N, C-alpha and C positions, 0 to 999 in steps of 0.2 A: 416230280414231287416238289412240293413247296416246303423248304426247310423252315424250321422254327427255332427260336432261341433255345427252347428246351432240347430239341434235337442236337443243336450245336454243343450245348453244355454236356449232354450225355456222351457225344462223340469225342469231345476235347476237354476233359476235366482239368487238363494242365494249364488252360488259358483262363485269364480273368476277362470278363466281358461286361460292357456297358452298352445299353441300347436306349436311345432317347430321341425325342422329337421336340424341337424348341418352339416351333410355330404350329398351331392347330391346322391340320390339313396339309402341312408342309412335308418336306423330306424327313427321312429317318436316318440317324447316324448310329453306326456300330463302331465302338472302340474296342480294340483287342489289346490287352496288356500281356506281354510275354518277355520275360527275362529283362525287365527294365526298359523295354521299348514299348511305344504306343503306336498302333496302326489304326487308321481311321478310314472307314468306308461309308458311303452314303447311297441311298436309294429311295424311291418313292414309297416303298413299303418295307416292312421287316424282312420279308423273304428276299427282296431285291438287294438290300444291304448285305445280307448274309451271302447271297450268290456273288456279290462283288468281291467279297473277301475269300470265299471258297467256291470258285466256279466248278461245275461238274467236269470230270475228266472228259477229254474228247472221245467221241465214239470211234472205235477201231473198225475199219472196214472189214467185212468178212473175208476170210482167206479165199483166194481164188485158186482153182486147180487148173494147171496148164491143159491145153487141148490135147497135147501128146507128151510123151516122156522126153521129147527132143526140144520142147519149148523152154 
């Protein structure tokens, strides 16, 4: 899934967000303001900048069953 700024705003209404690009065709910057702190993330696109700030959780491997009760 490609996250959007609207998705992020809906999921995290407690954060203040700024998304901008200073150079046409250049990278995108996402600034997150939280409790007096500013966190900056960049990416080639809006989605990449958001994923840099909020990477998806690692996939959990499926639970394996032992071959026998003694394993």
